[in-house]
BAVOLO-817410 format. One record per residue (C-alpha): x, y, z. Coordinates in nm, 4 decimals. Example, Ala and Ser with C-alpha at 12.3 -4.5 7.8 and 13.67 -1.06 7.14 Angstrom:
2
        c1        c2        c3
    1.2300   -0.4500    0.7800
    1.3670   -0.1060    0.7140
***
This chain:
662
        c1        c2        c3
   -0.9762   -3.1328    1.7694
   -0.7773   -3.0237    1.4620
   -1.0735   -2.8192    1.3435
   -1.0913   -2.6286    1.6728
   -0.7136   -2.5794    1.6610
   -0.7407   -2.4339    1.3104
   -1.0173   -2.1916    1.4055
   -0.8484   -2.0836    1.7303
   -0.5158   -2.0045    1.5674
   -0.6675   -1.8369    1.2640
   -0.8952   -1.6258    1.4760
   -0.6149   -1.5049    1.7020
   -0.3929   -1.4166    1.4047
   -0.6754   -1.2409    1.2202
   -0.7608   -1.0347    1.5252
   -0.3979   -0.9292    1.5645
   -0.3742   -0.8213    1.1999
   -0.6985   -0.6293    1.2097
   -0.5940   -0.4433    1.5237
   -0.2579   -0.3449    1.3680
   -0.3881   -0.2892    1.0130
   -0.3201    0.0262    0.8168
   -0.6317    0.2389    0.7678
   -0.5542    0.3212    0.4078
   -0.2757    0.3421    0.1506
    0.0638    0.1975    0.2497
    0.4209    0.2146    0.1224
    0.5911   -0.0016   -0.1387
    0.3584   -0.2032   -0.3658
    0.0454   -0.1402   -0.1626
   -0.0412    0.1775   -0.3535
    0.0082    0.0131   -0.6918
   -0.2065   -0.2860   -0.5937
   -0.4831   -0.0522   -0.4814
   -0.4623    0.1373   -0.8095
   -0.4326   -0.1857   -1.0100
   -0.7334   -0.3530   -0.8452
   -0.9349   -0.0383   -0.8623
   -0.8830   -0.0086   -1.2372
   -0.8128   -0.3787   -1.3037
   -0.4878   -0.2726   -1.4670
   -0.1586   -0.4506   -1.5188
    0.0696   -0.4182   -1.2169
    0.4478   -0.4589   -1.2234
    0.5971   -0.7926   -1.3428
    0.5139   -1.0710   -1.2991
    0.1673   -0.9207   -1.3179
    0.0134   -1.1445   -1.0443
   -0.3206   -1.1976   -1.2282
   -0.4536   -1.4491   -0.9767
   -0.4011   -1.2062   -0.6908
   -0.5704   -0.9269   -0.8877
   -0.8747   -1.1445   -0.9515
   -0.9098   -1.2612   -0.5916
   -0.8385   -0.9110   -0.4562
   -1.1067   -0.7720   -0.6874
   -1.3591   -1.0035   -0.5196
   -1.2350   -0.8950   -0.1805
   -1.2734   -0.5291   -0.2845
   -1.6495   -0.5803   -0.3009
   -1.6614   -0.5991    0.0806
   -1.8379   -0.2745    0.1851
   -1.5989   -0.1860    0.4643
   -1.3858    0.1289    0.4528
   -1.1725    0.2450    0.1597
   -1.0426    0.0049   -0.1061
   -0.6953   -0.0078    0.0514
   -0.8443   -0.1249    0.3841
   -1.0508   -0.3944    0.2076
   -0.7418   -0.5299    0.0446
   -0.5668   -0.5199    0.3847
   -0.8499   -0.7305    0.5334
   -0.7916   -0.9796    0.2485
   -0.4233   -0.9957    0.3399
   -0.5135   -1.0400    0.7071
   -0.7461   -1.3285    0.6220
   -0.4800   -1.4998    0.4154
   -0.2262   -1.4619    0.6939
   -0.4720   -1.6057    0.9484
   -0.5599   -1.9031    0.7305
   -0.1914   -1.9675    0.6667
   -0.1164   -1.9862    1.0421
   -0.4183   -2.2150    1.0917
   -0.3069   -2.4487    0.8118
    0.0469   -2.4718    0.9527
   -0.0964   -2.5542    1.2958
   -0.3001   -2.8452    1.1460
   -0.0071   -2.9720    0.9392
    0.2262   -2.9917    1.2421
   -0.0416   -3.1340    1.4711
   -0.1158   -3.4140    1.2241
    0.2584   -3.4824    1.1776
    0.3058   -3.5150    1.5553
   -0.0020   -3.7303    1.5904
    0.1270   -3.9722    1.3243
    0.4493   -4.0207    1.5233
    0.2692   -4.0804    1.8583
   -0.1095   -4.0418    1.8629
   -0.2688   -3.8550    2.1515
    0.0549   -3.7115    2.2836
    0.0398   -3.3278    2.2719
   -0.0001   -3.3045    1.8924
   -0.2423   -3.0091    1.9321
    0.0190   -2.8300    2.1420
    0.2801   -2.8753    1.8714
    0.0390   -2.7319    1.6154
   -0.0511   -2.4384    1.8370
    0.3159   -2.3538    1.8871
    0.3945   -2.3692    1.5127
    0.0865   -2.1756    1.4033
    0.1103   -1.9195    1.6804
    0.4871   -1.8627    1.6302
    0.4461   -1.7978    1.2604
    0.1140   -1.6149    1.2838
    0.2275   -1.3730    1.5553
    0.5723   -1.3090    1.3979
    0.6459   -0.9730    1.2280
    0.7353   -1.1688    0.9138
    0.3725   -1.2653    0.8548
    0.2097   -0.9753    1.0406
    0.3898   -0.7303    0.8065
    0.2053   -0.8982    0.5180
   -0.1299   -0.9023    0.6933
   -0.1530   -0.5331    0.7866
   -0.1256   -0.3937    0.4330
   -0.2377   -0.4741    0.0770
    0.0157   -0.7380   -0.0324
    0.0277   -1.0835   -0.1902
    0.2870   -1.2737    0.0117
    0.0359   -1.4052    0.2666
   -0.1806   -1.5386   -0.0174
    0.1212   -1.7090   -0.1778
    0.2096   -1.8738    0.1565
   -0.1474   -1.9857    0.2051
   -0.1581   -2.1552   -0.1371
    0.1693   -2.3331   -0.0670
    0.0482   -2.4635    0.2719
   -0.2797   -2.5744    0.1181
   -0.0801   -2.7852   -0.1254
    0.1192   -2.9377    0.1633
   -0.2011   -3.0010    0.3519
   -0.3596   -3.1649    0.0499
   -0.0666   -3.4062    0.0154
   -0.0753   -3.4796    0.3916
   -0.4489   -3.5367    0.4201
   -0.5664   -3.6307    0.0749
   -0.4491   -3.9921    0.0633
   -0.4055   -4.1271   -0.2894
   -0.5687   -3.8173   -0.4297
   -0.3575   -3.5789   -0.2230
   -0.1009   -3.4997   -0.4927
   -0.3762   -3.4374   -0.7464
   -0.5540   -3.2028   -0.5044
   -0.2293   -3.0146   -0.4387
   -0.2029   -2.9146   -0.8038
   -0.5008   -2.6772   -0.7835
   -0.3593   -2.4283   -0.5255
   -0.0201   -2.4552   -0.7021
   -0.1703   -2.3495   -1.0324
   -0.3178   -2.0431   -0.8614
    0.0068   -1.9763   -0.6742
    0.1975   -1.9609   -0.9956
   -0.0105   -1.6629   -1.1003
    0.0256   -1.4938   -0.7584
    0.4002   -1.5131   -0.7062
    0.5691   -1.7690   -0.9205
    0.9143   -1.7082   -0.7681
    0.7790   -1.8370   -0.4315
    0.6153   -2.1292   -0.6147
    0.9468   -2.2277   -0.7809
    1.1204   -2.2062   -0.4418
    0.8589   -2.4489   -0.3036
    0.8989   -2.7078   -0.5817
    1.2016   -2.9006   -0.4397
    1.0264   -2.9582   -0.1088
    0.6976   -3.0527   -0.2745
    0.8711   -3.3026   -0.5004
    1.0366   -3.4719   -0.2015
    0.7059   -3.4673   -0.0173
    0.5409   -3.6438   -0.3159
    0.7958   -3.9256   -0.3304
    0.6724   -4.2525   -0.1926
    0.3044   -4.1813   -0.2541
    0.2745   -4.4639   -0.5034
    0.2512   -4.4777   -0.8823
   -0.1254   -4.4353   -0.8821
   -0.1001   -4.1141   -0.6823
    0.1762   -3.9781   -0.9036
   -0.0186   -4.0703   -1.2180
   -0.3279   -3.8814   -1.0894
   -0.1136   -3.5814   -1.0055
    0.0481   -3.5740   -1.3499
   -0.2887   -3.6056   -1.5192
   -0.4317   -3.3203   -1.3064
   -0.1271   -3.1102   -1.3830
   -0.1667   -3.1695   -1.7560
   -0.5312   -3.0619   -1.7315
   -0.4840   -2.7587   -1.5105
   -0.1486   -2.6262   -1.6234
   -0.2922   -2.4652   -1.9409
   -0.5465   -2.2876   -1.7276
   -0.2762   -2.1754   -1.4906
   -0.0672   -2.0355   -1.7783
   -0.3740   -1.8802   -1.9427
   -0.4147   -1.6561   -1.6393
   -0.1209   -1.4588   -1.7782
   -0.3117   -1.4048   -2.1046
   -0.5004   -1.1396   -1.9073
   -0.1944   -0.9172   -1.9063
   -0.1638   -0.8474   -2.2847
   -0.5440   -0.8479   -2.3332
   -0.6006   -0.5933   -2.0630
   -0.3026   -0.3878   -2.1797
   -0.4644   -0.3551   -2.5255
   -0.7444   -0.1546   -2.3586
   -0.4865    0.0939   -2.2242
   -0.5841    0.0971   -1.8569
   -0.4547    0.3716   -1.6332
   -0.2214    0.1291   -1.4553
   -0.0183   -0.0652   -1.7120
    0.3252   -0.1264   -1.5600
    0.4349   -0.3954   -1.8033
    0.2778   -0.2609   -2.1238
    0.2851   -0.6150   -2.2632
    0.2015   -0.5517   -2.6265
    0.4987   -0.7122   -2.7882
    0.6199   -1.0681   -2.7401
    0.9259   -0.9434   -2.5527
    0.7131   -0.7343   -2.3176
    0.4632   -1.0181   -2.2661
    0.7476   -1.2474   -2.1557
    0.8910   -0.9747   -1.9348
    0.5550   -0.8952   -1.7786
    0.4812   -1.2599   -1.7060
    0.8322   -1.3675   -1.5845
    0.9834   -1.0528   -1.4280
    1.3028   -1.1205   -1.6234
    1.3904   -0.7500   -1.5997
    1.4842   -0.8065   -1.2332
    1.7821   -1.0200   -1.3279
    2.0202   -0.7299   -1.2497
    1.9315   -0.7585   -0.8828
    2.1199   -1.0906   -0.8622
    2.4573   -0.9340   -0.9275
    2.6598   -1.0145   -0.6156
    2.9652   -0.8132   -0.5158
    3.2558   -0.9564   -0.3222
    3.1418   -1.0638    0.0234
    2.7791   -0.9841   -0.0537
    2.6527   -1.3380   -0.0009
    2.8028   -1.3588    0.3465
    2.6573   -1.0194    0.4367
    2.3196   -1.1293    0.3080
    2.3240   -1.4473    0.5138
    2.4165   -1.2559    0.8277
    2.1280   -1.0145    0.7661
    1.8971   -1.3095    0.7006
    1.9880   -1.4564    1.0375
    1.9079   -1.1183    1.1975
    1.5640   -1.1226    1.0360
    1.4925   -1.4700    1.1717
    1.6024   -1.3736    1.5208
    1.3935   -1.0552    1.5115
    1.0818   -1.2315    1.3686
    1.0894   -1.5676    1.5443
    1.2897   -1.4962    1.8601
    1.5779   -1.6807    2.0259
    1.3415   -1.9142    2.2158
    1.1612   -2.0232    1.9051
    1.4839   -2.0818    1.7096
    1.6324   -2.2838    1.9994
    1.3244   -2.4989    2.0101
    1.3436   -2.5419    1.6339
    1.6988   -2.6739    1.6788
    1.5660   -2.9189    1.9426
    1.2959   -3.0411    1.7118
    1.5346   -3.0802    1.4171
    1.7902   -3.2621    1.6350
    1.5276   -3.5024    1.7639
    1.4060   -3.5860    1.4126
    1.7631   -3.6573    1.3057
    1.8358   -3.8594    1.6181
    1.5301   -4.0816    1.5630
    1.6160   -4.1480    1.2017
    1.3400   -3.9377    1.0424
    1.5774   -3.8075    0.7786
    1.3126   -3.7700    0.5097
    1.1197   -3.5161    0.7227
    1.4344   -3.3123    0.7811
    1.5260   -3.3351    0.4132
    1.1850   -3.2088    0.3058
    1.1954   -2.9226    0.5532
    1.5502   -2.8381    0.4503
    1.4545   -2.8291    0.0837
    1.1658   -2.5866    0.1589
    1.3979   -2.3680    0.3726
    1.7023   -2.3581    0.1421
    1.5043   -2.3005   -0.1765
    1.3032   -2.0302   -0.0012
    1.6213   -1.8528    0.1149
    1.7853   -1.8540   -0.2267
    1.5925   -1.5670   -0.3986
    1.6937   -1.3115   -0.1312
    2.0299   -1.4542   -0.0273
    2.1520   -1.4272   -0.3837
    2.0348   -1.0660   -0.4300
    2.2911   -0.7952   -0.4825
    2.0895   -0.5761   -0.2479
    1.9052   -0.7193    0.0473
    1.7313   -0.4719    0.2758
    1.6067   -0.6312    0.5992
    1.4021   -0.3222    0.6772
    1.1902   -0.3791    0.3677
    0.8693   -0.5682    0.4574
    0.8870   -0.7410    0.1219
    1.2055   -0.9137    0.2330
    1.0149   -1.0739    0.5194
    0.7459   -1.1818    0.2749
    0.9985   -1.3693    0.0604
    1.1160   -1.5536    0.3712
    0.7740   -1.6769    0.4894
    0.8381   -2.0304    0.3554
    1.1633   -2.0788    0.5536
    0.9986   -1.9181    0.8586
    0.7129   -2.1649    0.8341
    0.9669   -2.4482    0.8376
    1.1334   -2.3059    1.1505
    0.7989   -2.2628    1.3228
    0.7083   -2.6227    1.2395
    1.0392   -2.7419    1.3802
    0.9797   -2.5351    1.6971
    0.6398   -2.7025    1.7386
    0.8078   -3.0420    1.7205
    1.0643   -2.9211    1.9730
    0.7991   -2.8300    2.2269
    0.6268   -3.1610    2.1566
    0.9504   -3.3530    2.2283
    1.0169   -3.1692    2.5546
    0.6634   -3.2206    2.6867
    0.6751   -3.5938    2.6008
    1.0054   -3.6354    2.7793
    0.8785   -3.4523    3.0884
    0.5499   -3.6489    3.0888
    0.7361   -3.9725    3.1403
    0.8752   -3.8327    3.4693
    0.6157   -3.5786    3.5894
    0.2462   -3.4932    3.5662
    0.3306   -3.1325    3.4973
    0.4037   -3.1929    3.1249
    0.0856   -3.0226    3.0033
    0.1514   -2.7162    3.2120
    0.5105   -2.6985    3.0897
    0.3922   -2.7306    2.7305
    0.1553   -2.4406    2.7549
    0.4181   -2.2318    2.9334
    0.6509   -2.3029    2.6421
    0.3729   -2.2033    2.4056
    0.3368   -1.8661    2.5748
    0.7144   -1.8209    2.5813
    0.7477   -1.9021    2.2096
    0.4618   -1.6788    2.0968
    0.5186   -1.3811    2.3261
    0.8475   -1.2785    2.1647
    0.7170   -1.2578    1.8065
    0.3941   -1.1015    1.9313
    0.5760   -0.8188    2.1123
    0.7977   -0.7678    1.8056
    0.4908   -0.7506    1.5749
    0.3264   -0.4848    1.7926
    0.6418   -0.2748    1.7825
    0.7515   -0.3449    1.4212
    0.4396   -0.4240    1.2237
    0.1918   -0.1815    1.3778
    0.0428    0.0259    1.0941
   -0.2613    0.1661    1.2768
   -0.1452    0.5272    1.2523
    0.0019    0.5063    0.9056
   -0.1310    0.8116    0.7166
    0.1865    0.9577    0.5671
    0.1747    0.7750    0.2316
   -0.1563    0.9385    0.1467
   -0.0458    1.2762    0.2877
    0.2837    1.2806    0.0993
    0.1172    1.1640   -0.2256
   -0.1524    1.4279   -0.1969
    0.1072    1.6949   -0.1340
    0.3163    1.5779   -0.4298
    0.0150    1.6312   -0.6573
   -0.1037    1.9498   -0.4848
    0.1015    2.2109   -0.6664
    0.1194    2.0602   -1.0095
   -0.0403    2.2846   -1.2700
   -0.3551    2.1682   -1.4496
   -0.2935    1.9471   -1.7486
    0.0602    1.8655   -1.6408
    0.2421    1.5400   -1.6856
    0.3771    1.4088   -1.3505
    0.6634    1.1592   -1.3762
    0.7642    0.9996   -1.0493
    1.0654    0.7780   -0.9720
    1.0842    0.5501   -0.6690
    0.8096    0.3415   -0.5119
    0.7718    0.5752   -0.2099
    0.6416    0.8498   -0.4396
    0.4901    0.6711   -0.7365
    0.2791    0.3963   -0.5720
    0.0802    0.6116   -0.3242
    0.0311    0.8812   -0.5911
   -0.1050    0.6218   -0.8307
   -0.3526    0.5054   -0.5711
   -0.4785    0.8591   -0.5043
   -0.4944    0.9479   -0.8727
   -0.6574    0.6280   -1.0019
   -0.8835    0.5122   -0.7196
   -0.9660    0.8309   -0.5300
   -0.9650    1.0411   -0.8509
   -0.7420    1.3014   -0.6890
   -0.6318    1.5635   -0.9383
   -0.8059    1.4180   -1.2490
   -0.6516    1.7004   -1.4506
   -0.3037    1.5382   -1.4166
   -0.1444    1.2402   -1.5861
    0.0643    1.0459   -1.3329
    0.3006    0.7666   -1.4321
    0.6353    0.6180   -1.3420
    0.9469    0.7834   -1.4708
    1.0847    0.4372   -1.5567
    0.7841    0.3718   -1.7811
    0.8555    0.6611   -2.0153
    0.9538    0.4668   -2.3289
    0.8336    0.4161   -2.6848
    0.5537    0.1660   -2.6005
    0.4005    0.3851   -2.3288
    0.4062    0.7084   -2.5294
    0.0926    0.6333   -2.7421
   -0.1062    0.5764   -2.4227
    0.0093    0.8995   -2.2690
   -0.0507    1.0853   -2.5962
   -0.4114    0.9801   -2.5845
   -0.4472    1.1256   -2.2323
   -0.2429    1.4472   -2.2426
   -0.1223    1.7018   -2.4908
    0.2190    1.6797   -2.3249
    0.2936    1.3801   -2.5441
    0.3062    1.4526   -2.9172
    0.1967    1.2080   -3.1823
    0.4064    1.3467   -3.4633
    0.7524    1.2268   -3.3710
    1.0339    1.3228   -3.6019
    1.2701    1.0534   -3.7232
    1.5522    1.1942   -3.5073
    1.3337    1.2028   -3.1961
    1.2095    0.8486   -3.2510
    1.5652    0.7220   -3.3110
    1.6875    0.8810   -2.9876
    1.4160    0.7077   -2.7835
    1.4024    0.3733   -2.9543
    1.7762    0.3405   -2.9916
    1.8540    0.4050   -2.6247
    2.0228    0.1374   -2.4149
    1.7633   -0.0841   -2.2411
    1.6784    0.0661   -1.9042
    1.7721    0.4155   -2.0134
    1.4824    0.5021   -2.2444
    1.3208    0.7559   -2.0119
    1.6434    0.9577   -1.9798
    1.6332    1.0018   -2.3566
    1.2553    1.0563   -2.3809
    1.2198    1.3333   -2.1224
    1.4566    1.5822   -2.3004
    1.2593    1.5225   -2.6225
    0.9313    1.6050   -2.4484
    1.0775    1.9168   -2.2850
    1.1998    2.0409   -2.6188
    0.8673    2.0065   -2.7990
    0.6253    2.2849   -2.8890
    0.3761    2.3808   -2.7660
    0.5370    2.3429   -2.4217
    0.3463    2.1702   -2.1419
    0.4376    2.1561   -1.7744
    0.6228    1.8390   -1.6763
    0.6878    1.7583   -1.3107
    0.9379    1.5103   -1.1673
    1.0580    1.4284   -0.8187
    1.4189    1.4254   -0.7044
    1.5426    1.1689   -0.9545
    1.8181    1.1450   -1.2101
    1.7480    1.3412   -1.5292
    1.9593    1.3995   -1.8378
    2.2405    1.6512   -1.7757
    2.0902    1.8889   -2.0281
    1.7817    1.9259   -1.8002
    1.9657    1.9906   -1.4753
    1.9463    2.3668   -1.5089
    1.5854    2.3523   -1.6279
    1.4581    2.2106   -1.2928
    1.2556    2.4523   -1.0846
    1.1454    2.3649   -0.7291
    0.7653    2.3598   -0.7183
    0.6114    2.2150   -0.3993
    0.7359    1.8631   -0.3310
    0.8247    1.8214   -0.6955
    1.0446    1.9859   -0.9620
    0.9014    2.1506   -1.2735
    1.1261    2.0907   -1.5694
    0.9135    2.2757   -1.8259
    0.6644    2.5571   -1.7850
    0.3893    2.6287   -2.0346
    0.3348    2.9939   -2.1280
    0.0867    3.1510   -1.8929
    0.1110    2.8784   -1.6296
    0.1388    2.9682   -1.2655
    0.4815    3.0970   -1.1744
    0.6624    2.9310   -0.8901
    0.6936    3.1369   -0.5716
    1.0343    3.2198   -0.4350
    1.2239    2.9206   -0.3071
    1.2267    3.0368    0.0556
    0.8535    3.1195    0.0511
    0.7645    2.7910   -0.1105
    0.9676    2.5803    0.1360
    0.8242    2.7660    0.4340
    0.4687    2.7117    0.3082
    0.5417    2.3422    0.2458
    0.6794    2.3015    0.6004
    0.3720    2.4633    0.7433
    0.1312    2.2645    0.5268
    0.2882    1.9205    0.5345
    0.5643    1.8574    0.7819
    0.3928    2.0002    1.0849
    0.0808    1.7978    1.0032
    0.2790    1.4778    0.9694
    0.4603    1.5299    1.2957
    0.1274    1.5820    1.4761
   -0.0163    1.2641    1.3180
   -0.0292    0.9404    1.5083
    0.2423    0.6971    1.4084
    0.4723    0.9421    1.2271
    0.7575    0.8793    1.4715
    0.7415    0.5066    1.3857
    0.6961    0.5509    1.0125
    1.0548    0.4886    0.9110
    0.9785    0.4740    0.5394
    0.7880    0.8030    0.5396
    1.0548    0.9831    0.7378
    1.3291    0.8532    0.5059
    1.1339    0.9544    0.1967
    1.0968    1.3101    0.3273
    1.4476    1.3419    0.4631
    1.5973    1.2153    0.1345
    1.3861    1.4711   -0.0548
    1.5184    1.7448    0.1769
    1.8739    1.6242    0.1204
    1.8379    1.6315   -0.2577
    1.6564    1.9640   -0.2626
    1.9131    2.1193   -0.0311
    2.1884    2.0109   -0.2693
    2.0100    2.1804   -0.5547
    1.9781    2.5105   -0.3666
    2.3403    2.4913   -0.2414
    2.4646    2.4341   -0.5955
    2.2823    2.7471   -0.6987
    2.4415    2.9471   -0.4154
    2.1662    2.9657   -0.1530
    2.3478    2.8422    0.1580
    2.0917    2.9528    0.4145
    1.7963    2.7780    0.2515
    2.0072    2.4664    0.1909
    2.1065    2.4588    0.5604
    1.7480    2.5037    0.6680
    1.6385    2.2046    0.4613
    1.9288    1.9883    0.5834
    1.8378    2.0743    0.9439
    1.4782    1.9706    0.8747
    1.5867    1.6527    0.7005
    1.8266    1.5652    0.9753
    1.5526    1.6093    1.2322
    1.3185    1.3944    1.0268
    1.5570    1.1062    0.9453
    1.4808    0.7870    1.1332
    1.8329    0.6451    1.0964
    2.1176    0.8261    1.2777
    2.3526    0.7096    1.0018
    2.1454    0.8627    0.7194
    2.3550    1.0610    0.4702
    2.1594    1.3775    0.5483
    2.3432    1.4104    0.8794
    2.6828    1.4147    0.7056
    2.5629    1.6763    0.4564
    2.4366    1.9004    0.7370
    2.7628    1.8619    0.9304
    2.9715    1.9490    0.6282
    2.7741    2.2590    0.5566
    2.7681    2.3780    0.9167
    3.1458    2.3307    0.9535
    3.2264    2.5020    0.6214
    3.3578    2.1891    0.4458
    3.0866    2.2447    0.1867
    3.0518    2.5913    0.0354
    2.7802    2.7347   -0.1936
    2.8140    2.6625   -0.5625
    2.8663    2.6661   -0.8431
    3.1571    2.4262   -0.7906
    3.4638    2.3218   -0.9887
    3.3329    1.9607   -0.9927
    3.0045    2.0535   -1.1666
    3.1374    1.9923   -1.5169
    3.2851    1.6548   -1.4172
    2.9522    1.5502   -1.2557
    2.7645    1.6441   -1.5738
    3.0068    1.4445   -1.7808
    2.9500    1.1423   -1.5581
    2.5758    1.1842   -1.6069
    2.6214    1.2124   -1.9825
    2.8310    0.8935   -1.9807
    2.5375    0.7192   -1.8151
    2.2992    0.8569   -2.0798
    2.5345    0.7273   -2.3517
    2.5305    0.3812   -2.1983
    2.8892    0.3948   -2.0707
    2.8085    0.2759   -1.7220
    3.1707    0.2026   -1.6278
    3.2748    0.5485   -1.7361
    2.9866    0.7027   -1.5425
    3.0857    0.5042   -1.2353
    3.4450    0.6219   -1.2569
    3.3346    0.9829   -1.3031
    3.0999    0.9707   -1.0066
    3.3659    0.8201   -0.7863
    3.6088    1.0958   -0.8892
    3.3562    1.3643   -0.7936
    3.2416    1.2085   -0.4659
    3.5977    1.1455   -0.3491
    3.6460    1.5222   -0.3576
    3.2963    1.6379   -0.2700
    3.0868    1.3557   -0.1108
    2.7696    1.5610   -0.1058
    2.7609    1.6725   -0.4687
    2.3878    1.6480   -0.5573
    2.4239    1.5574   -0.9256
    2.6877    1.2914   -0.8554
    2.4677    1.1428   -0.5809
    2.1666    1.1201   -0.8138
    2.3852    0.9627   -1.0787
    2.5192    0.7136   -0.8229
    2.1630    0.6108   -0.7299
    2.0661    0.5656   -1.0929
    2.3749    0.3528   -1.1492
    2.2692    0.1494   -0.8451
    1.9318    0.0710   -0.9992
    2.1141   -0.0450   -1.3139
    2.3285   -0.2857   -1.1145
    2.6461   -0.0722   -1.0796
    2.7734    0.0337   -0.7373
    3.0057    0.3244   -0.7044
    3.3199    0.2574   -0.5005
    3.3052    0.5657   -0.2805
    3.1722    0.4360    0.0502
    2.9996    0.7537    0.1519
    2.7938    0.7541   -0.1679
    2.6443    0.4107   -0.1194
    2.2632    0.4522   -0.1457
***
């Protein structure tokens, strides 16, 4: 019976994910994973070597483009995870009282998790969270079903999980340790022996990162060629700034977490989870509640303690899959308890149980169809192609922000779009990356002067690219360098020239001249925006609309600073119409320009904004923050101050001016 339950739940979840799956490249890390698997490169820390190896095998499936094959792999992992949870809960219920609706409890738990947006968001795009959840549930299943060898069997998926997403593995350790207690000395001894044997192999998976980096692949996010970089690439230690909590941030995070659970699991499911938890406590099964609580609390910690938690980000739901699985399991027990109580008084218990199953699953299912539907997602590829469209041959394209960089990497590396360009992340422009780029483009010199090298190498950690870019622009012979709307050194502000979706900061002699700003923006609207609006799913593509509206906001600020009010207003009107959120900053900027509160530049605050940017370059983040606040308190839409505020935000410093919060 358990076998049929597993297949039924897994098949239903897999079908849902395939129906809602994205046809190609997606936002966030999906593009990087496609590029990384396609070139077997080194993706962002912690490198996830186990995912890369398994995804490479999945990429051999001859169905659709590479991005869709990786999405099918995610869908399969999500389906197997839901099936495993169903079996775990069914077996737990059967151990308490054999033959009493255990299958129903498992179906509720597996269906509730499998149909929820939390898991569906990971199954409709190339991502690794569903695989990490699957490995964790396999470990629990091994302990539950493996008898004396269960703990030893659990070590194998855990060793793989550590090289998929070790933060989620660490979060699972407290619950797994409690689950292992009471299994006997022989079982613990076998588990420790297996761990001692397999742990070196688990750690050796990360040896792939520096070895592959030595071959200089096209995707090499960590560039782990020094001991410091190897440790950073394998641990993700560079993300430590994200755990800087401001006053009241923890409470806000917890409130937003509760909102995610309500949206993903539904009120009915959460109420039944409370019933199940209460029954376990009331019957003295404290160990079960303690184990579930350990899984839930440890799983909540990584996101609850973040200085910036964005519930709209699908990755946030991925981090919370462990706690969601605990809630779904508790809901399954809740339905099991209710049906058992009713059965003692009525013959309609089975009917009630299946009614509760439909009620629990229908809410998450409806939410998944509305939130996680990616069938019409084509804007990442369209925007990435457009970003590369106008760049001149032989140019160096430096992109900041995942919305621009990741899809562009996928197009450039896997689809070989614009092979005459070199595309890399703005944040990767430092001393270790430069030799790689120098081998691929003449834009990067090999004969650095002592002063140039000192400026780059001596920069504050996290600010190397702000020092490197001006050096590149100042070299001869000049080569075109393109960036998106991102913070650049103050000395380059006046060197930026709008060119398609990007900005050219250096033009080589004889390269194509940029058309007039008005002509270029009109052509871009005709070529891109109209096509996106006609495309299926654009109205629901919140990330794509925000990416384009934020670009319009930044570009309008540049034009307004240069005195072109009409073109700036036209862009703000387009950005305001595109924005998915009625509270997006673009609406305020449009209002201020229409009412005359903002006037064409240059402005008296320009010099102060440049000084704030220079303070950031010099490593004086507190001074930069104070300068930005001073500018934005007078002129809340100043484009340079806003870019500086966003860069400070990525470095862990929030400006105080409320209107400037990114």
